[in-house]
N, C-alpha and C positions, 0 to 999 in steps of 0.2 A: 304666795297664794297659788292654790291649785289652778291650773290653766282652765279647767272647765268652769270653775267658779268665776274666774276673771271674765270669761266670755259671757257668762250669764248676767253678771253685773253690768257689763258694757251694753248688753242687749236691752236690759231694763232701762238704763239711762237714755238710750236712743229712742226707746218707745215713749218715754215721758216727753222728750223734746218734740217728737212728731205729734203727740197728742195736743200739747200746748199750741203748736203752730197751726194745727187743724182747727182748734177752737177760737183762734184769733186773739188769744190772751197774750199781752205783752210780757216780754222778759223783764224781770226785776233788775234794777240797776245794780243790785248787789249780786245778782246771779252771774256767776262767771260765764263769759262767752267761750264757747268751744273754739279751740285753735284750729284753723283751717289746715288741712293736710296739704303739704306742698304738691304742686302739679308735677305729674310724672314727665320727665324729659323724654320726648319721642326718640326712639332709636333711629339712627340714620338708615334710610332705605337704599338698597343698592340701585345705582342708576342702570336701567335696562340697557344692555348692549344692542345697538341697532344691528339688524341682520346685514351682512355685507351685500352691497349692490353688485349684482352679477350681470354682465353683458354676454350674451351668447351669439356668436357669429357662426353660421353654418356654411361650410365650404363645399364645393363640388367634387373635391378630391383631397386626399391627404397630401400635405406638402412633401415633395421628394427630397428636399434639403433646405436648410436655412443658411447655407454658406453662399454668399452673394456670387462667388465665382465658380459655383458648382452647377450652374444652369437651373436655378429655381423655377418651378412652374408657377402658374397664375395664383394658385392657392398659397404657395410659399411667399410670393410677393405681397400678398395681403397681410400675412402674419408678420412679415418683416416691417411693414409700416407701423405696427404697434410696438416694435422693439426699437426701431430707429425713426426718429422724427426728421424727415427731410433726407439729405441735407438741403435739397432744393425741391420745392413742390411745383408741379405744373397744374394750374387751376384756371379754368375759363380761357384756355389758349394763351395764358401768360405764365411767366416764371416768377416764383416767390421765394426769396431767401428764408431759410429756417434757422440753420445754425451758422450762417454767415451774417455779418452785420449789414451788408448790402451786396447787391449784385454788382460786380465790377463793370465799368463802362469807360469809354474814351472820355465821356463828359466828366465823370467824377475822378478821373486820374488813375484809377486802379487798373486800367488797360491802356496800352500805348503801342504804336507801330513805330519801330526804329529802323534805320538803315544799318545793315550789317554787311561787312565785306566777306565774300566767299571766293574760294579759289579752286582750281582743279582738284578733283578727288573728294571734295566735301559733299556731304548729303544735303540735298535741296529738294523742294517740291517743284516739279517742272510745270510748264504751261498747261499740260493736260490734267494736272492734279496728282500725278504719280510721284512717289518717293524714288529718287534716282541719285547716282553719283554724278557730280558735275564733270562732264567730259565733252570733248569735241562733238559738235552736232546736236547737243541737247538744247531744246527750245525752253527758254526761261523768260520770266518777267523781271526786268530790272526794277529797282526801287522806284515807287511811284506809278508803276504800270499795273492797271487792273483789267485789261482787256486783251484779246488775242491780237488786236491791231498793233500793239506796241511791244509784243513779245519779240525776242531776238534769239538768234542761234549762237550758242557759245563757241568761241574760237579755240578753246582748249588751253589758253595761256593766261588771259587777262584776269585780274582780280576784279570781280563785279560786285557792286552793292545791290542787295536784295532786301525786300521788306521782311521784317520779323516781328511777330506779335509777342508781347510780354504782358502777363496778366497776374495781378495780385488778388488772392482770395483771403479775406480777413474773417477769422472765426470769432464767435462770441467767446469772451473770456471765462464764462461761468459754466462751461460744459464739463460733465463728469460721466465716466462710464458707470454702468449699473452696479459695479462692485466698489464704487467710491474713488477709483483711480482717476486722475485728471485726464481729460481728452485733449490732445495737443495736435499741432501741425504734423508732428512726426507720425501720427497714426494715419494721416492721409497719405503721406509719402510712403509709408509701409504698404498701404493698399495699392498704390501705384506699382510698387515693386512686385506684389503678388500678382496683379493683373497682367504684368508683362511676362510671367513665367509660362512656359509652354504647357504646364500641367493645368492651368486655369482656363476656364471657359469665359472668355471676355472678348469684346469687339476690339480688334487690333487696329481699326482705322485711325483712331486718335492716338493710340500708343505709337504707331509708326510715324506719326507726324509731330511727335513731341520730342524736343531736343533735351530739355531739362525740366524736372519737376522736383522742387526742393523746398525745405522749410527755411523761410527767411528769418523767422523768430518763433517763439512758442505758439503763437496764434495766427501766423501768416504763412501761406503757401504760395509759391511763385511758379507759374507755368511759362515755359518758353516754347513757342512753336518752332519748327524747322524753317529756315529761310524759304520764302516763297509761299508759305502756308497762311492764307488769310481765311480765318474761320468765322462765319457769321454767328455761330453759337459759342463763341469763345468764353462767354460768361458762365457757361455750364461745365467748363473743363476742370472740374474739381472732383477728385476721387473720394467717394464715400469712405470716411475713416474706418479703420479696423483696429481692434485692440492689440497693439504691438506687445504690450506687457504680458498678454496672455497667449498670444499666438507666435510670438517672435522666435521661440525656440524650435518651431516645427517648419518643415519644408512645405512648399506649395502642394506637392503631390500627396502629402499626408492630410491636408485640410479637409477634403471631402469625406474622410473616414473618421474624423474626430468628433466627439460629442460637443466639445466646447466651441466648435466652429460650425457644425452642421445641424445640431439638435438643440443646443442651449447656448447660443452665442450671446455674449454681453453686448448691450446696446446703450444708447443715451436717450431713448425715447420714453414714453409714458409707462410702459409695462416691461416686466421681466418674466422669463419663462420659469415656471415652477415644476411642471410635470408634462411629459409627453407619453400618453398611453397609446401605443402604436395601434392603428386601426380604429381608434375611437375618438380621442380628443387631445387637445393641448390646453393646458391651463396656465394663465399668466396672472400675476398680481402687480400691484402698483410698484413702480420703481421709486424708491425714496430719494434717489439722487437726480430725478428728472428736473431739468432746468426750469420747468414751468410749475413744479409742485407747489411752490410758495403762492401761486395764484389759484390754487384749488383744483389743479388738473393732475390726473384724469378724473372724471366724474364718477366712474365705476371703480369698485374695489378690486374686482376680479373680472378677467376677460377669458372666456372659454371659446375655443374653436372646436366644432364638431364636423364630421365628414359625411357627406351624402352624395353618392354618385347618381342616385335616382332622384330626378326633380320632383316627382310626385311625393316621395317620402319627405323631402325637404319642405314642400308646401304643407303637408300634414303636420309636421312639427312646428311650423310657423303658426298655423291656426290653433294648435294646442298650447302655444305659449312656450315651447321648448327651444325655439329659435327666435332671437330678436331681429336678426338681419340675415337675409339670404344673399350671399356674395355672388357677384356675376360669374364666378367660375362654375356655378350651378347653371346648366344650360336651360334657361327659362324662356328663350326666345320662341320656342314652339308652344308655349303655354300662355301666349298673350291674351287670348280670349278669357281664359280662366282667371288670370290676374286682373283683368278689367272688371270681371264680376266681383271678385274679392274686394277690389278697391271701392266699387259702387256700394257694396254691402257693408263697408266699414270694417272688413276683416283684415285689411292690410293697407299699408302705404306702398305704392308701386312706383318705380322709377325706370323710365326708358330714356336712354341717353345715346343719340347718334353721335358718333365720333369720327376719328381719322381712319376708320376701316370701311372700305367700300366694297360692295359686291359688284363684280365687273362681268361684262360679256365681251370677251376677247374675240377679235376678228382676225382669222389666220391669214393676214395680208402677205406674209412672207414666211411660208413654211421652211423648215430646215432643209428640205430637198432643193430649195432655190439657192442654197449657199454656194454651190458649185456652178451656178448659172441656170437661168430659166430655160427649160427645154420642153417644148411640146411637139417637136418634129417626130421624136420617137415615143411620144406620150409618156415620157419619164416623170413629168411633173403634173400636178393638178393644175387645171386652168386657173389663171390669175383672176379669180372672180372679183376680188376686192380692189383691183388696181384703180378704178375710177372712184374718186371721193364721193360722187353722187350716189354710187351704190351703197357706200357705208352710211351716208346721211339718210338715204332712203330707208335702210334697215332701221335706223334709229327712230324715224318717224312712225315706223310700223310696229314698234314695241310698246305695248300698253303697260309701261312701268308703274304708272299711277295706280292701276288696278292691283298690281302686286302689293304696293304699299297699303292700299285700302283694305284688301281682302286677306292678305297673308300677314301683314304687320299691323293690321287694325288702325291704319292711319298714324301710327306712332313714329314713322320715319319720313323720309322725303326722297324725291328724285334728284340726284346731283346734277349740276351743270358742268362742273370741272372736277379736277382731282382733289379739290379743297372743299371743306364744309362752308356753308354760308356764313357761319359764325367766325370763321378764321379771319384775322385782321388783314390778311393778304388776298382774300377772295376778291375776284373782279366782278362787281355787280352789273357791269355793262354787257356781259355776255348773255345773249338770248338763250332761253331754254328751248329744248326740243320736245314739244308735247306729242301725245299720241294723235296722229293725224294721218289715217290710211290714204286719204286722197292725195295729200302732199307727198307722202312716201312713195306711192305708186307713180306719181308724176315724175319724181326724181329718178326712179328706177327706169322709167320709159326714156327719160332723157339720156340715161347711160346706155341704152340700147337693149333693154329687156322688154319683151313683148308677150302678149297672150296670143300665141300662134294657132291654138286649136279651138279658141272660143269657149273653152270649158273653165269657168272660174275655180273649179275644184282642183285643177292641176296647176303646177308651178309655171311661172313665166319662163320663157326660153330666150337665149341670146340670139339677137339678130345682127346687131353691129356693135357688140360690146368689146371694148379695148381688151386685148390679150385673151379673149375667150372665143373658141370656135363656134360658129353658128349652130344653133340647135341644142346646145348644152343647157339643160334645165337649171333653174335657180333652186336647186335642192341641196340643202346644207345639213351636215351632221352637227348636232347640238349636244355637247358632252358636259356632264357635271357629275357631282357625287350623288349618293343615294340619300342624303339628308332630307328629312321631311320638308323642311322649308324650301330647299332648292327644287325638290320635285314639284311642289305647288307652284313656285315661281315659274319653272320651266314650262309647265303645262299652260299657264296663262299666256306666257310670251309666245309659245308655239302657235296657239290659237289666234293671237293677234297678228303674227307674221303671215299666217295663212290668208288673212283678209287682204293682204297686198300681193298675193300670188307668190309668196316665198314658202317653199316646202321645207319641212324640218323632219329629220330623223333623230328622235331623242335617244340618247344613250346615257345610262346611269352607271357610274363606276364606283368602286370603293375609294376611300380616301387614299389608300396606298397606291392604287392603280393610277389615279389622276395625277398625284404629285410625285410619281416615281421619277428618278433622275433620267436626264437625257443620255444618249439619243433616243432610247426606246420609250421613255415616258411620254404621255400624251401632252401634258402642259409644258414641261421644261424641254422636251424634245421637239416642241413646236410641230405637233402632228395633229392638227385639228382645223375645222372650218369655223365653228363657233364653240367657245368654252366658257362656262360660268365658274368663277372662282372669286376668292376674296383676297384683298391686299390692303395692308394697313401699316402704320408705324406706331411705335410706343411714344415718341415725342410729338412735338408740334411743328417742327421744321417742315416747310413745304417739300414734298417728295417729287419734285420735277424730274429727278434722275430716273424715276421708274420707267420713263419712255424715251431715254436717250439711247443712242446707238451702242454705247459701251455696255449697256445692260442687256443686250440681246444674248440669250443663252446659246452657246455654240460650242463646237469642238475646241475652238481656240481658248475659251475661258472655262473649260470643264463643264459646260452646260449649267452654268450658275448665272442667274440674272433675273431681273423683274420684268424686262421688256419681252414678254413671251409672244407677242404678236409679230415681232421682227420689224417693228416700225422704224424707219430711217428718215430723218429730216435734218439737214445741216443747220437750217435756221433755228429749229427747236433746240438742237444741241447747243448752239451758240447762246441762245437766250437763257437756257438753264445754267450754262457755265457762267455767264455774266451775273446771274442772280447769286450763285454760290460764291462769287468773288466780291460781291458787295456786302456791306455791313448794315445791320438794322439802323434806321435813322437816316440812311442815305437814300436819295430819290431813286437811284439806280436799283436799289434793293427792291423797292415796290414795282417800278416800271418793268424790270426784267421778269419778275415772277408773274406779273399780269400778262406779259407778252407770251409766256409759255402757255398760259391758260387760253388765250385767244387762238394760238396755233393749234392747241389740242382740240378745242371745241370745233374748229373747222376741219381738221384732218380725221378726227375720231378713230385713232388706232385701236381703241377699245371704248366700249360704251358703258358709262357708269349706270348701274341699275338702281341701287338704293344704298343708303347708309346702313351698315350693319349696326344692330342695336346692342348696347350693353344694358342688360336688364338686371334689376335688383329689387328686393322687397324688404319691408320692415314691418314689425308689429305696430298697431296703433298705439299712440302714447309715447313713442320714442321721438326725441327731437334732436336737431342739429346733426342729423345724418345727412351731410351735404354731398349727395352723389353727383359727380361731375364727369362729363364726357372725356376729359383729358387727364384726370387725376387717378391715383390709386384709390380704390373704394374706401379705404380707411385712412385717407390722408389727414383727416382731422379727428381721429378716434378719441383723442383726449377730451374733446368738447362734447361728444355724444352724451345725452342725458335723458332722464325720464322723470315722471312724477310732477311734483309742484314746481320744479325748476323749469318746466316747459310752459307753464302758464304765464 
């Protein structure tokens, strides 16, 4: 049949059916029912691919290198936290194992102290903590001795038993490098070997005091300290693994210049580097071999790092949604007021974390010119203004440090009492703080022999009967610090408060390079100041009592290297600090000795703690699990950071 005719007939038939249905007439039983056409099978629809979740972290500078022994800057250390998880995290002033099954301890048996025989010519750690060859006249601690009282002088012939620490570090068995190769104990031993090479930038303190570092089996590393070395932080003496299968064919001197070690190193953490666009960004993607991948980590598919030296530009990018996190390598501490407004307006989450870095006012109690003897007869030396502790204490009472915290840091920090933060487990809460009290401060100064001899409150006090100070010398001090905005603001407030007590101040602002220039000519390390404002901190959480020991005084004898820039000397303090360093966590002597150093420090005041330096970070609203911590790497838990419904 012609197709046109077939279509016309079908149309007529359908018209009749529709007409009958419209009139309500029933179909005849004999009338054949039309066969229903089969339902069309719906075509499968493509599942929409969700857009990858991208986390953007903005850094204050471009990483200089990602090679751990190449001297990575702060930005690089943040990036490395995304490539390597751990191996040990420091969070809330506590250590947490990440790729170790547990932290070794004397209690769980992974650490032990054994007696080991030593004889003349062997390397040991002597009673002062130095690594020496055992020979006649060397002071050592025999086995079981933990104090200076029981130290002996070696006779040059006897075989002596000394204490030796042995520690086992047990690694998780499911660790893999980002290229799929197994991560083993040999990789940690390889890192130890690299660290010991002169071409590497590494702290040699622990290296020098390590006798053996070796793989006991595929997942266990064993550390042996040299005889006489009792290390309170022994449970951290694990070298971060490095990929021997990728780097083993190269020398340590080549590492800083190789892409596989400095720009795209393999890791075991949540992310792996895909691209480094110099001067602009670094892009990382999920590491499929991450040992926590089966648990759904990391939460973001892509991690991008961007670089902003200008804090204002970084804040603009945060508001615009092009930065999710502003890393503390961006200097936001001078933008506290703006950040507070952004937080109140719901434009950002803001994090202020006072930590182990303190801003200090050093008192030049022992300038370098005193090292060859204190001489005022020929007026070679500056008068010993700070000899009387009442003068130092009086100055402390005359410093309105709380005003600096309130006005410069918007109340986000605090005035320290000792060299440790209040949150530190070894902080001594029994030490009285020194508030701003001009009346009390002036009274102490008068007790030390300073008087208002001219009746003019606008002029400095003068010496009348001050120890080591000729009569008539005014209490007029040079106050030196850098040109940084925050320091200028702090110095202005403190100078005004000192004036209320009759203490005159000449403010001098130097460049960073001038203040921190090496001795003997540098102001800080050359010990050439009356008052100096500077910062001092540590990366770890071990109490830094050594900052103020006699051994840390910068001088010609040690190449002008040391943290005790005020020249403070106190044998009792040195002994307490040494006892603390010889004790182990969990022992009462460990707590007692550290608290003794804090009591001595608070009474002597070789330097006055002004305020805790803030680590400042910000994040966009809606981001969760960014757990910014005073003692941790900013991205210590980057794998858990999330957004969207997961945050509800």
